[in-house]
C-alpha positions as CSV (number, residue, x, y, z in Angstrom):
1,M,27.7,51.4,43.0
2,W,30.7,50.4,40.4
3,L,29.3,52.5,37.6
4,F,29.1,55.6,39.9
5,L,32.9,55.3,41.1
6,R,33.9,54.8,37.6
7,H,31.8,57.7,36.5
8,H,33.6,59.7,39.6
9,Y,36.8,58.6,38.5
10,Y,36.2,59.8,35.3
11,R,35.5,63.3,36.1
12,E,38.3,63.8,38.2
13,R,40.4,62.5,35.5
14,Q,38.7,65.1,33.4
15,T,39.3,67.9,35.7
16,L,43.1,67.1,36.4
17,R,43.3,67.0,32.6
18,V,41.9,70.6,32.6
19,R,43.9,71.8,35.6
20,V,47.3,70.7,34.0
21,A,46.4,72.2,30.9
22,L,45.7,75.4,32.3
23,G,48.5,74.9,34.3
24,I,51.0,74.6,31.3
25,L,49.3,77.5,29.6
26,C,49.9,79.8,32.5
27,I,53.5,78.3,32.8
28,G,53.8,79.0,28.8
29,L,52.6,82.5,29.0
30,S,54.7,83.4,32.2
31,T,57.8,82.4,30.5
32,G,56.9,83.9,27.2
33,C,56.5,87.4,29.5
34,S,59.8,86.7,31.1
35,E,63.0,88.1,30.6
36,P,65.2,85.5,29.3
37,E,68.6,84.9,30.5
38,R,71.5,86.4,29.5
39,R,74.8,85.0,28.4
40,Q,78.1,86.3,29.8
41,G,79.3,89.1,27.9
42,E,75.9,89.6,26.0
43,Q,74.7,93.1,26.2
44,P,70.8,93.5,27.6
45,S,68.5,94.3,25.3
46,I,66.5,97.7,25.8
47,P,63.1,97.2,25.1
48,Y,62.2,100.7,24.5
49,L,64.9,100.9,21.7
50,T,63.3,97.7,20.1
51,S,61.6,98.8,17.2
52,D,57.7,97.8,17.1
53,S,57.2,96.2,13.5
54,R,53.2,96.2,14.2
55,H,51.2,98.1,11.8
56,P,49.5,100.8,13.6
57,I,45.6,101.4,13.3
58,P,44.9,105.1,13.8
59,L,42.1,105.8,16.0
60,S,40.4,108.9,17.6
61,P,41.0,108.9,21.8
62,S,37.5,107.9,22.0
63,A,37.5,105.2,19.6
64,R,41.0,104.1,20.9
65,K,39.1,103.7,24.5
66,E,36.2,101.6,23.4
67,H,39.0,99.2,21.2
68,R,40.7,99.0,24.6
69,A,37.4,98.0,26.4
70,V,36.5,95.3,23.9
71,M,39.7,93.7,24.1
72,L,39.8,93.7,28.1
73,Q,36.4,92.1,27.8
74,H,37.9,89.3,25.3
75,L,40.9,88.9,27.5
76,E,38.4,88.3,30.6
77,T,35.6,86.4,28.7
78,M,38.7,83.6,28.0
79,Q,39.4,83.4,31.7
80,V,35.9,83.1,32.9
81,I,35.4,80.4,29.8
82,M,38.4,78.3,31.2
83,N,36.8,78.7,34.4
84,A,33.7,77.5,33.6
85,L,35.5,74.4,31.8
86,I,37.3,73.4,34.9
87,E,34.0,73.9,37.1
88,E,32.0,71.8,34.2
89,D,29.8,74.1,33.5
90,Y,29.6,73.7,30.0
91,E,26.5,75.5,29.3
92,L,28.3,78.7,30.7
93,A,31.5,78.2,28.9
94,R,29.6,77.6,25.5
95,G,27.4,80.7,26.1
96,L,29.9,83.1,26.9
97,T,31.8,81.8,23.7
98,E,29.1,82.2,21.7
99,S,27.9,85.8,23.0
100,H,31.3,87.5,23.7
101,L,33.7,85.8,21.2
102,G,31.6,84.8,18.1
103,F,30.0,86.5,15.0
104,F,27.6,88.4,16.9
105,M,30.2,90.0,19.3
106,H,32.2,90.9,15.9
107,R,29.2,92.4,14.1
108,L,28.3,94.3,17.2
109,A,31.9,95.6,17.0
110,K,32.1,96.7,13.6
111,A,28.9,98.5,13.8
112,S,30.3,100.7,16.5
113,Q,33.7,101.3,15.3
114,P,34.7,103.0,12.3
115,S,35.7,100.6,9.9
116,E,37.5,102.8,7.5
117,N,40.2,102.9,10.1
118,F,41.0,99.4,10.2
119,P,43.0,97.4,7.4
120,P,41.6,94.4,5.4
121,G,44.2,92.5,7.4
122,Y,42.8,93.4,10.5
123,H,39.1,92.2,9.6
124,E,40.5,88.8,8.2
125,L,42.2,88.1,11.5
126,A,38.9,89.2,13.5
127,T,36.8,87.0,11.4
128,A,39.4,84.3,11.9
129,H,39.4,84.8,15.7
130,N,35.3,84.8,15.6
131,A,35.2,81.6,13.3
132,A,37.7,80.0,16.1
133,A,35.6,81.0,18.9
134,E,32.5,79.9,16.9
135,E,33.9,76.1,16.5
136,L,34.8,76.0,20.0
137,A,31.1,76.9,21.3
138,R,30.3,74.2,18.8
139,I,32.6,71.8,20.4
140,I,31.9,72.2,24.0
141,P,28.7,70.4,24.6
142,T,30.5,67.3,23.5
143,R,32.2,67.6,27.2
144,D,35.2,66.1,25.8
145,M,38.3,68.0,26.9
146,Q,40.5,66.2,24.4
147,Q,38.3,68.5,21.7
148,I,37.7,71.4,23.9
149,L,41.5,72.4,24.9
150,P,42.9,72.1,21.4
151,Q,39.8,74.1,20.2
152,F,40.5,76.7,22.9
153,N,44.1,76.9,22.2
154,N,43.1,78.0,18.3
155,V,40.9,80.6,19.9
156,L,44.1,81.9,21.8
157,K,46.3,81.5,18.6
158,A,43.7,83.8,16.9
159,C,43.9,86.5,19.8
160,V,48.2,86.5,19.7
161,A,48.1,86.4,15.7
162,C,46.4,89.6,15.5
163,H,48.1,91.4,18.4
164,L,51.7,90.2,16.8
165,E,50.3,92.1,13.7
166,F,48.4,95.4,14.8
167,T,48.7,98.1,17.4
168,I,46.6,101.0,18.0
169,R,47.7,104.3,18.0
170,E,46.3,107.7,18.3
171,Q,45.0,109.4,15.0
172,S,46.7,112.1,13.9
């Protein structure tokens, strides 16, 4: 009985850690997207006048649509993986990470999109993203959130790095 209670307490602590980490992630994302407080006398920034220093990747309208679908799938997959981790469904989390974010998905995307439109830096960031996802998939079976969450964060960092560097624009 004591062993059961100890295991139950351990699982509750792990679930609490995951929920706290998810809460911190949500707060961080929401504060990062909110407008910062202006100081008295400070002029408001006008977002549409702020220059975008990201490197444009020219794509045809159909390629843009396909690329957007892949990016939205990545975002949705990250949410489902996080939920699977919260629910302690480690097999689902690992499977989704491997099949939707790992090198398999990278090869599939490269085969379906004209790679000459994408600069080498984009491919380097995509490869880093896929490597981070592969490492996350390798760590998930440990069921150790102290190892899983930092690696999940590395996947998110790889996503953000690419979105900060590149933007898609319509091909002229």
